[in-house]
C-alpha positions as a printed Julia matrix, in Angstrom:
338×3 Matrix{Float64}:
   0.0     0.0    0.0
   1.34    3.44  -0.89
   2.11    5.67   2.02
   0.15    8.89   2.27
   1.49   11.35   4.82
  -0.81   13.36   7.05
   0.43   16.78   8.08
   0.88   17.27  11.83
   1.62   14.91  14.72
  -0.17   11.64  15.34
  -2.62   12.07  18.25
  -1.62   10.35  21.49
  -4.76    8.19  21.35
  -3.59    6.88  17.99
  -0.26    5.8   19.43
  -2.03    3.96  22.24
  -4.3     2.22  19.74
  -1.34    1.11  17.64
   0.27   -0.38  20.75
  -2.97   -2.23  21.48
  -3.13   -3.55  17.9
   0.44   -4.84  18.17
  -0.37   -6.71  21.38
  -3.72   -8.05  20.2
  -2.33   -9.24  16.87
   0.86  -10.73  18.32
  -0.3   -14.4   18.33
  -1.46  -14.42  14.66
  -0.61  -12.51  11.47
  -2.66   -9.37  10.98
  -4.59   -9.83   7.72
  -6.36   -6.46   7.44
  -7.55   -3.43   9.38
 -11.1    -2.1    9.12
 -12.14    1.43  10.04
 -15.45    3.0   10.87
 -15.45    6.28   8.93
 -18.14    8.72   9.95
 -18.6    10.43   6.57
 -18.39    9.14   3.03
 -20.21   12.07   1.44
 -21.74   11.32  -1.94
 -18.56    9.53  -3.01
 -18.85    6.22  -1.17
 -21.79    3.9   -0.64
 -19.76    0.72  -0.18
 -16.66   -0.17   1.86
 -13.46    0.85   0.15
  -9.92   -0.44   0.3
  -7.87    2.54   1.43
  -5.76    4.03  -1.36
  -4.17    7.45  -1.84
  -7.23    8.44  -3.89
  -9.63    7.39  -1.11
  -7.6     9.33   1.46
  -7.58   12.38  -0.79
 -11.38   12.23  -0.98
 -11.65   11.88   2.79
  -9.47   14.95   3.26
 -11.8    16.86   0.96
 -14.67   15.79   3.24
 -13.06   17.09   6.45
 -15.21   20.27   6.42
 -18.28   17.99   6.55
 -17.05   16.21   9.72
 -14.24   18.23  11.32
 -14.76   16.56  14.71
 -14.2    13.05  13.37
 -12.39   12.77  10.05
  -9.01   14.31  10.99
  -8.38   11.72  13.72
  -9.71    8.91  11.54
  -7.36    9.9    8.72
  -4.48   10.25  11.18
  -5.03    6.68  12.36
  -5.15    5.32   8.81
  -1.96    7.15   7.92
  -0.15    6.07  11.08
  -1.1     2.43  10.51
   0.05    2.64   6.89
   3.48    3.67   8.17
   3.5     1.17  11.02
   2.08   -1.79   9.09
   2.79   -0.94   5.43
   1.91   -4.4    4.11
  -1.48   -4.68   5.82
  -4.51   -3.63   3.74
  -6.93   -1.17   5.32
 -10.63   -0.86   4.58
 -12.9     2.14   5.19
 -16.54    1.48   6.13
 -18.85    4.48   6.04
 -21.54    5.39   8.56
 -23.41    7.41   5.94
 -23.78    4.55   3.45
 -26.96    3.11   5.01
 -28.83    6.32   4.19
 -27.42    6.79   0.67
 -30.82    6.3   -0.97
 -32.87    8.68   1.16
 -35.81   10.03  -0.83
 -35.34   13.58  -2.06
 -37.97   14.97   0.31
 -35.87   13.79   3.27
 -32.46   14.33   1.69
 -32.89   17.94   0.55
 -32.24   20.73   3.05
 -34.19   24.0    2.68
 -31.26   26.03   1.32
 -30.43   27.35  -2.17
 -29.64   24.73  -4.8
 -26.04   25.87  -5.17
 -25.26   24.52  -1.69
 -27.15   21.31  -2.32
 -24.96   20.85  -5.39
 -21.9    21.26  -3.15
 -23.09   18.38  -1.0
 -24.87   20.23   1.81
 -27.68   17.74   2.36
 -29.03   15.23   4.85
 -26.68   12.27   5.07
 -27.61   10.5    8.28
 -25.21    8.53  10.46
 -24.96    5.42  12.68
 -25.31    3.47   9.45
 -23.13    0.53  10.51
 -25.26    0.11  13.62
 -28.49    0.34  11.63
 -27.28   -2.18   9.06
 -26.46   -4.63  11.85
 -29.8    -4.08  13.59
 -31.76   -4.64  10.41
 -29.89   -7.88   9.7
 -30.38   -8.99  13.3
 -34.1    -8.21  13.09
 -34.43  -10.35   9.96
 -32.54  -13.2   11.63
 -34.63  -13.0   14.81
 -38.09  -12.13  13.49
 -38.0   -13.01   9.81
 -37.85  -11.17   6.5
 -41.4    -9.84   6.75
 -40.63   -8.01   9.99
 -37.4    -6.57   8.62
 -39.18   -5.29   5.51
 -42.08   -3.8    7.45
 -42.38   -0.36   9.0
 -39.42   -0.23  11.37
 -37.92    2.48  13.55
 -34.32    1.86  14.58
 -33.2     3.86  17.62
 -29.47    4.01  18.34
 -29.44    5.61  21.78
 -26.03    6.27  23.3
 -23.67    9.2   23.82
 -24.47    9.92  20.21
 -28.14    9.21  19.49
 -30.22    9.04  16.36
 -33.27    7.3   14.93
 -34.05    6.04  11.46
 -37.3     5.15   9.7
 -36.85    2.05   7.55
 -39.36    0.51   5.15
 -38.77   -2.41   2.79
 -35.19   -2.47   4.04
 -34.53    1.12   2.96
 -33.85    4.17   5.11
 -36.52    6.74   4.27
 -35.69    9.3    6.97
 -33.36    9.82   9.91
 -32.88   12.39  12.64
 -29.25   13.34  12.02
 -28.7    15.45   8.94
 -25.61   17.15   7.45
 -23.49   16.38  10.53
 -23.78   14.09  13.58
 -24.7    17.16  15.65
 -28.29   17.23  14.41
 -31.4    15.38  15.57
 -32.21   14.53  19.18
 -30.3    16.04  22.1
 -27.21   13.98  22.94
 -24.54   13.65  25.61
 -22.61   16.78  24.65
 -24.2    17.68  21.27
 -27.16   19.98  20.91
 -29.2    18.03  18.42
 -31.53   20.21  16.34
 -31.16   23.88  17.19
 -32.72   27.08  15.91
 -30.09   28.49  13.49
 -30.79   31.9   15.01
 -29.14   30.71  18.23
 -25.93   30.09  16.29
 -25.91   33.51  14.64
 -26.78   35.15  17.97
 -23.86   33.47  19.73
 -21.51   34.32  16.87
 -22.39   38.01  17.1
 -22.6    38.25  20.88
 -19.45   36.29  21.71
 -17.59   37.16  18.48
 -16.76   33.5   18.12
 -15.19   31.78  15.14
 -16.83   28.82  13.44
 -14.48   26.48  15.33
 -15.43   28.0   18.67
 -19.13   27.65  17.92
 -18.64   24.06  16.82
 -16.74   23.3   20.03
 -19.68   24.59  22.07
 -22.34   22.78  20.07
 -20.41   19.49  19.94
 -18.58   19.25  23.25
 -20.21   21.54  25.82
 -23.92   21.37  25.02
 -26.57   18.66  25.04
 -27.21   16.85  28.33
 -24.0    18.3   29.74
 -25.13   21.81  28.86
 -28.58   21.36  30.41
 -27.41   19.63  33.57
 -24.18   21.53  34.08
 -22.85   18.3   35.59
 -22.45   15.49  33.06
 -23.5    14.16  29.7
 -23.48   10.59  31.03
 -27.01    9.26  31.4
 -25.95    7.02  34.3
 -24.77   10.05  36.28
 -27.9    12.03  35.43
 -30.23    9.23  36.51
 -28.33    8.83  39.77
 -28.62   12.55  40.52
 -32.04   13.43  39.14
 -33.82   12.87  42.45
 -32.04   15.76  44.13
 -30.88   17.88  41.2
 -33.51   19.69  39.1
 -31.04   20.41  36.29
 -30.15   16.72  35.97
 -33.84   15.83  36.07
 -34.52   18.3   33.27
 -31.67   16.87  31.18
 -33.12   13.36  31.42
 -36.6    14.67  30.64
 -35.3    16.59  27.61
 -33.65   13.45  26.24
 -36.77   11.33  26.75
 -38.98   14.02  25.25
 -36.76   14.44  22.2
 -36.57   10.72  21.45
 -40.32   10.33  21.98
 -41.03   13.15  19.51
 -38.61   11.6   17.02
 -40.42    8.26  17.22
 -43.66   10.07  16.44
 -42.07   11.84  13.49
 -40.51    8.65  12.1
 -43.83    6.81  12.49
 -45.53    9.58  10.53
 -42.93    9.24   7.77
 -43.61    5.48   7.67
 -47.38    5.84   7.77
 -47.53    3.64  10.86
 -45.25    1.38  12.86
 -44.77   -2.38  13.13
 -41.45   -2.72  14.99
 -39.41   -0.43  17.23
 -35.81   -1.55  17.77
 -33.92    0.12  20.61
 -30.15   -0.18  20.85
 -26.98    1.63  21.93
 -25.55    2.08  25.41
 -28.6     3.88  26.79
 -31.11    1.9   24.76
 -29.7    -1.47  25.83
 -28.95   -0.78  29.5
 -31.34    1.9   30.81
 -34.79    0.34  31.28
 -36.05    3.43  33.09
 -35.26    5.61  30.08
 -36.85    3.08  27.7
 -40.01    3.02  29.8
 -40.26    6.8   29.89
 -39.71    7.06  26.14
 -42.45    4.55  25.38
 -44.88    5.96  27.94
 -47.59    7.86  26.12
 -46.96    6.16  22.76
 -49.93    3.83  23.09
 -51.65    5.8   20.32
 -49.01    4.27  18.02
 -49.57    0.81  19.48
 -46.49    0.9   21.72
 -47.09   -0.7   25.13
 -44.23   -1.76  27.39
 -44.35   -4.79  29.7
 -42.71   -3.49  32.93
 -41.32   -6.87  33.98
 -39.78   -7.62  30.59
 -38.39   -4.13  30.34
 -36.86   -4.24  33.81
 -34.7    -7.25  32.94
 -33.72   -5.95  29.47
 -35.6    -8.79  27.75
 -35.16   -9.15  23.98
 -38.83   -8.14  23.55
 -40.04   -5.55  26.06
 -43.5    -4.9   24.62
 -46.67   -6.65  25.76
 -46.8    -9.99  23.89
 -49.29  -10.15  21.07
 -50.3    -6.5   21.26
 -49.56   -3.71  18.81
 -46.01   -2.7   17.98
 -43.22   -5.13  18.81
 -40.53   -3.31  20.8
 -37.2    -5.11  20.71
 -33.93   -4.47  22.52
 -31.03   -5.59  20.32
 -27.37   -5.11  21.2
 -25.69   -3.51  18.23
 -22.32   -4.63  16.86
 -20.7    -2.14  14.49
 -17.35   -3.91  14.77
 -18.85   -7.13  13.41
 -20.23   -5.22  10.41
 -16.76   -3.81   9.75
 -15.16   -7.26  10.04
 -17.68   -8.73   7.6
 -17.13   -5.89   5.14
 -13.35   -6.32   5.27
 -13.66  -10.06   4.76
 -16.0    -9.78   1.78
 -14.04   -6.97   0.13
 -10.63   -8.61   0.41
 -11.69  -12.19  -0.28
């Protein structure tokens, strides 16, 4: 593989990861390295073997994902120097949503910007692809091709509406900052807030992005933490933490309603991610009040994180499925290189 040099030092976290790879791969030859890449733009719908041309395209996409792509490229470049004979494969989180219908894809801005690639992309695609495959394996092809909402609820959270195996809408848009409120990201925000802050604080674009990505969301509301476990532990005696939890629940609940409207109904709700898989209290609060959609939670099943937490035989099937993005990457690498 040709070496492509990245300007600037390799982040410390990259060095630690390389050390871990060396130790983990010590007993057997390392055949390939797969990467989760947050943004493939319009260029990539399928996994790609990393080449100088692929890296050049990813560098061009850095303005689309400045919080993620630079470190991802740095890791690829460092591994190319450290393990020059090992092929690397890029798997893109945006690929799952590549065929969004125009009405969901198009942002309400002049066409010149749409032509430059400013559009809804959607993210968490590797997780969604795994969940859809798992749903088909567990419940059958008919369930997987029905009206499905996939909810990846973790530090980064998003939801997707899927019908006939195709993503028709999703909460995240041009960047992973959009959609529901998250650990440290705002989610959807009135653009006027951004222009107000820029004028009032005289901040640069990078300073605004730092606020919206790293100091907002549940952390911004609570003033304490963006970790749902901390917020739940403190909500009884801390009104700000209680409000942060309520804002998260409220946002996800609204998003489920919106995705169900896009689908014209709902057959299956799949909940996943760190919060989705391990916080039954949050799941219960999200589903409370969604009986008009046919969502009814069985408290006992939900409390023990059962695979199906809805009332058996009634309405929408609500499933808890542990996601596995790493497995999707491994499969993609295997299929591409074999």
